[in-house]
C-alpha positions in Angstrom: -91.1 -26.9 -43.6 -90.3 -29.8 -41.3 -89.8 -33.6 -41.7 -93.6 -34.2 -41.3 -94.6 -31.6 -43.9 -96.6 -32.8 -47.0 -93.6 -32.0 -49.2 -91.3 -34.3 -47.3 -93.8 -37.1 -46.8 -95.0 -37.0 -50.4 -91.5 -36.8 -51.9 -90.3 -39.7 -49.7 -93.3 -41.8 -50.8 -92.6 -41.0 -54.4 -88.9 -41.9 -54.1 -89.6 -45.2 -52.4 -92.1 -46.2 -55.0 -89.8 -45.3 -57.9 -86.9 -47.1 -56.2 -89.0 -50.3 -56.0 -89.9 -50.0 -59.7 -86.3 -49.5 -60.7 -85.1 -52.5 -58.7 -87.8 -54.7 -60.3 -86.9 -53.5 -63.8 -83.2 -54.1 -63.2 -83.9 -57.6 -62.1 -85.8 -58.2 -65.3 -83.5 -56.3 -67.6 -83.0 -57.6 -71.1 -81.5 -56.2 -74.3 -84.9 -54.8 -75.3 -85.1 -52.7 -72.1 -83.2 -49.7 -73.4 -83.4 -47.5 -76.4 -81.3 -44.6 -77.7 -82.5 -41.0 -77.4 -81.3 -38.5 -80.0 -78.4 -37.6 -77.7 -77.4 -41.3 -77.6 -77.9 -41.5 -73.9 -79.4 -44.9 -73.0 -82.9 -44.6 -71.7 -84.5 -47.4 -69.8 -88.0 -48.6 -69.0 -87.1 -47.6 -65.4 -86.4 -44.0 -66.5 -89.9 -43.6 -67.9 -91.7 -45.6 -65.1 -89.9 -43.7 -62.4 -90.8 -40.3 -63.8 -94.4 -41.3 -64.4 -94.9 -42.4 -60.8 -93.1 -39.4 -59.2 -94.8 -36.8 -61.4 -98.2 -38.3 -60.8 -97.8 -38.4 -57.0 -96.4 -34.8 -56.9 -99.1 -33.4 -59.1 -101.9 -35.2 -57.2 -100.6 -33.6 -54.0 -99.3 -30.2 -55.3 -101.3 -29.5 -58.4 -99.9 -26.0 -58.8 -96.3 -27.0 -58.6 -94.2 -27.5 -61.7 -92.0 -30.6 -62.1 -88.9 -30.1 -64.2 -88.0 -33.6 -65.3 -85.5 -35.1 -67.7 -87.7 -37.3 -69.8 -90.7 -36.9 -72.0 -92.8 -39.5 -73.8 -91.9 -38.6 -77.4 -89.9 -41.8 -78.0 -92.5 -44.0 -76.2 -95.3 -42.7 -78.4 -93.7 -43.8 -81.6 -95.5 -46.8 -83.3 -92.3 -48.9 -83.3 -92.0 -48.4 -79.5 -95.4 -49.9 -78.7 -93.8 -53.0 -77.0 -91.6 -50.7 -74.9 -94.6 -48.6 -73.9 -96.5 -51.7 -72.9 -93.6 -52.8 -70.6 -93.4 -49.4 -69.0 -97.2 -49.5 -68.4 -96.9 -52.9 -66.9 -94.3 -51.9 -64.4 -96.2 -48.7 -63.5 -99.3 -50.9 -63.1 -97.7 -52.6 -60.1 -98.4 -49.3 -58.3 -101.4 -48.0 -60.3 -103.2 -51.1 -61.5 -105.8 -49.3 -63.7 -103.1 -47.1 -65.5 -103.4 -47.1 -69.3 -100.6 -46.5 -71.7 -102.1 -43.1 -72.5 -102.2 -42.2 -68.8 -98.6 -43.3 -68.3 -97.5 -41.1 -71.1 -99.5 -38.2 -69.8 -97.9 -38.6 -66.3 -94.4 -38.6 -67.8 -95.4 -35.4 -69.7 -96.5 -33.7 -66.5 -92.9 -32.5 -66.4 -91.7 -29.3 -68.1 -88.5 -27.4 -68.8 -89.7 -24.1 -67.4 -89.2 -22.9 -63.9 -91.1 -20.7 -61.4 -90.3 -19.4 -57.9 -91.2 -22.8 -56.6 -90.7 -26.0 -58.5 -89.5 -29.6 -58.3 -86.7 -31.0 -60.3 -86.4 -34.7 -61.0 -83.9 -37.1 -62.5 -85.8 -40.4 -62.7 -82.6 -42.3 -63.1 -79.3 -40.4 -62.7 -76.5 -42.6 -64.0 -78.4 -44.6 -66.6 -75.3 -46.3 -67.8 -74.5 -47.3 -64.3 -78.0 -48.7 -64.0 -77.5 -50.8 -67.1 -74.1 -52.1 -65.9 -75.5 -53.0 -62.5 -73.4 -50.3 -60.9 -74.5 -47.1 -59.2 -77.5 -45.0 -60.1 -79.8 -42.6 -58.2 -83.3 -41.4 -58.3 -83.0 -37.7 -57.5 -85.7 -35.3 -56.5 -85.4 -31.8 -55.1 -87.7 -28.9 -54.3 -86.4 -25.4 -55.2 -87.8 -22.1 -54.0 -86.5 -18.8 -55.3 -83.4 -20.4 -56.8 -82.4 -22.2 -53.6 -82.8 -26.0 -53.0 -85.0 -26.5 -49.9 -85.5 -30.3 -49.9 -83.5 -33.0 -51.6 -84.0 -36.8 -51.7 -82.0 -39.4 -53.4 -82.5 -43.2 -53.6 -79.4 -45.2 -54.3 -80.5 -48.9 -54.5 -77.0 -50.2 -55.3 -75.0 -48.1 -52.8 -73.6 -50.0 -49.9 -75.0 -48.9 -46.5 -71.6 -47.9 -45.2 -67.9 -48.2 -46.2 -67.5 -50.9 -43.6 -70.1 -53.1 -45.3 -68.7 -53.3 -48.9 -69.9 -56.8 -49.3 -73.0 -56.4 -47.1 -76.3 -54.7 -47.3 -76.9 -52.3 -50.1 -79.6 -49.6 -50.7 -79.8 -46.1 -49.2 -82.2 -43.2 -49.2 -80.6 -39.8 -48.5 -82.9 -36.9 -47.3 -81.8 -33.4 -46.7 -84.0 -30.5 -45.5 -82.7 -26.9 -45.5 -81.6 -26.1 -42.0 -82.5 -29.5 -40.6 -79.5 -31.7 -41.7 -79.0 -34.8 -43.9 -80.2 -38.2 -43.0 -79.7 -41.7 -44.5 -82.4 -44.3 -44.4 -82.9 -47.8 -45.8 -85.0 -48.5 -48.9 -88.1 -48.8 -46.8 -87.6 -45.2 -45.5 -86.7 -46.5 -42.0 -83.6 -46.7 -39.8 -82.9 -43.0 -40.2 -79.5 -41.7 -39.0 -77.8 -38.3 -39.4 -74.9 -37.9 -41.7 -71.8 -35.7 -41.4 -68.9 -34.9 -43.8 -65.4 -35.9 -42.9 -63.2 -33.8 -40.7 -60.1 -34.3 -42.9 -58.2 -31.0 -42.7 -54.9 -31.9 -44.5 -55.1 -32.3 -48.3 -52.6 -35.2 -48.2 -55.2 -37.2 -46.3 -58.1 -36.3 -48.5 -59.8 -38.5 -51.0 -61.9 -37.6 -54.0 -64.7 -39.1 -56.2 -65.4 -38.5 -59.8 -67.6 -39.9 -62.6 -66.9 -43.2 -64.2 -67.4 -42.0 -67.8 -64.4 -40.0 -69.0 -66.5 -37.8 -71.3 -68.5 -36.5 -68.3 -65.5 -34.6 -66.8 -61.8 -33.8 -67.2 -60.2 -36.7 -65.4 -56.7 -35.5 -66.4 -57.2 -32.2 -64.7 -58.6 -34.0 -61.7 -55.5 -36.1 -61.5 -53.2 -33.1 -61.8 -55.1 -31.3 -59.1 -54.9 -34.3 -56.8 -51.1 -34.5 -57.3 -50.8 -30.7 -56.6 -52.7 -31.2 -53.4 -50.7 -34.2 -52.4 -53.6 -36.6 -52.6 -52.3 -40.1 -53.0 -55.5 -42.2 -52.8 -56.9 -43.2 -56.2 -60.2 -41.6 -57.1 -63.4 -43.4 -56.3 -65.1 -43.6 -59.7 -68.9 -43.7 -59.4 -71.9 -43.0 -61.6 -74.7 -40.6 -60.6 -75.3 -38.2 -57.7 -74.4 -41.0 -55.3 -71.0 -39.2 -55.3 -72.6 -36.4 -53.2 -73.9 -39.1 -50.8 -70.5 -40.5 -50.1 -69.1 -37.0 -49.5 -72.1 -36.3 -47.1 -71.3 -39.4 -45.1 -67.5 -38.8 -45.0 -66.3 -41.5 -47.3 -64.9 -39.0 -49.8 -63.5 -35.6 -49.0 -64.1 -34.1 -52.4 -66.2 -34.5 -55.5 -64.6 -32.9 -58.6 -66.4 -32.1 -61.8 -64.2 -30.0 -64.1 -65.8 -29.7 -67.6 -64.5 -32.1 -70.2 -62.0 -30.6 -72.7 -64.4 -31.8 -75.5 -67.1 -29.5 -74.0 -65.3 -26.7 -72.1 -68.4 -24.5 -72.0 -70.8 -27.2 -70.9 -73.4 -26.1 -68.4 -74.7 -28.7 -65.9 -78.4 -29.7 -65.8 -80.1 -28.7 -62.6 -81.6 -32.2 -62.1 -78.1 -33.6 -62.0 -77.1 -31.6 -58.9 -80.0 -30.1 -57.0 -80.7 -33.1 -54.7 -77.0 -34.0 -54.3 -75.9 -30.5 -53.5 -78.2 -30.0 -50.5 -77.4 -33.5 -49.3 -73.8 -32.6 -49.0 -74.4 -29.1 -47.7 -76.8 -30.2 -44.9 -74.2 -32.8 -43.8 -71.8 -29.9 -43.2 -70.1 -29.7 -46.5 -69.8 -27.0 -49.1 -70.9 -27.0 -52.8 -69.9 -24.3 -55.3 -68.8 -24.1 -58.9 -65.1 -24.1 -59.8 -65.0 -20.3 -59.2 -66.3 -20.5 -55.7 -69.8 -19.3 -56.6 -72.9 -20.8 -55.1 -75.0 -22.9 -57.6 -77.8 -20.8 -59.0 -80.9 -22.9 -59.7 -83.0 -20.0 -61.0 -81.8 -19.9 -64.6 -83.9 -22.6 -66.2 -82.9 -26.2 -66.7 -79.1 -25.5 -66.7 -76.7 -23.9 -64.2 -76.1 -21.1 -66.7 -74.2 -18.9 -64.2 -71.9 -21.7 -63.0 -68.8 -23.5 -64.3 -68.2 -27.1 -63.1 -68.8 -28.4 -59.6 -66.8 -28.7 -56.5 -68.3 -30.4 -53.4 -66.2 -30.8 -50.3 -66.2 -31.3 -46.6 -66.0 -27.6 -46.3 -62.7 -27.5 -44.4 -60.7 -28.0 -47.6 -62.9 -26.1 -50.0 -60.8 -22.9 -50.1 -57.6 -24.9 -50.5 -59.0 -26.7 -53.5 -60.4 -23.6 -55.1 -57.0 -21.9 -54.8 -55.3 -24.9 -56.3 -57.7 -24.8 -59.2 -56.6 -21.2 -59.9 -53.0 -22.2 -60.5 
């Protein structure tokens, strides 16, 4: 597989389309644009629209491939959600003008929760709460073959282009191809440039990123670990897999995700890490669980054989793992 392969070109087209839909929905966001799923995670029109577009495009191009996606149309099909479904259909219609509500639901439901030797995994909006706040979110797509991520793409419409442009241009696409490196582009899929992790080799000079939501990880353990390592910079709190992106381009040295004390046995979903992990790895970094084991994407929709997440610039990975043991 190379950067001109059908997998890369199709995935990039899908991510770009979904990114435009999400930006449009965010501009138009009103109170009625979100509902509550049974797990109380906010779901937006953009979640459904993004998944519909990406699943349709992938299935049109690769009809034999499975897409393991986060959403399904169960909530949308309820009679009291007819207005919400109409809005999703309208936004998808900007890309597929003849799309009916039934077709949009069918496209959303092209995803499954079973895996094969080759499949795609999709988070149509990773960081839904960040999306609703106007902060960071990502559209994340990855191709997995025999349990190993081969291709990862991530659109981050609200992420600044570089740390030197905090008040400047926003919007990035990250693309990583196994053995070919990681690249950042603009939201039109242009201006490609290679990315590399930081060269920080002393823990005291390191920085780390973590989730915004305190129930997503053990922030107290993160803080204690940082103190043990001599890290003095405050954590960069960020929603979504965008955290992998800033490690990949050297703005953070570490991404920590120790399971929350409220759910110590929590197993991460594959769509929350597949794209981000290869983006960090192909930029020269290392991604493992908290025991130093590679992430195993062959166990279904969860990383059943892994505990937590540690992403780093590679240089400090062993030091951090050792500190975690103490």
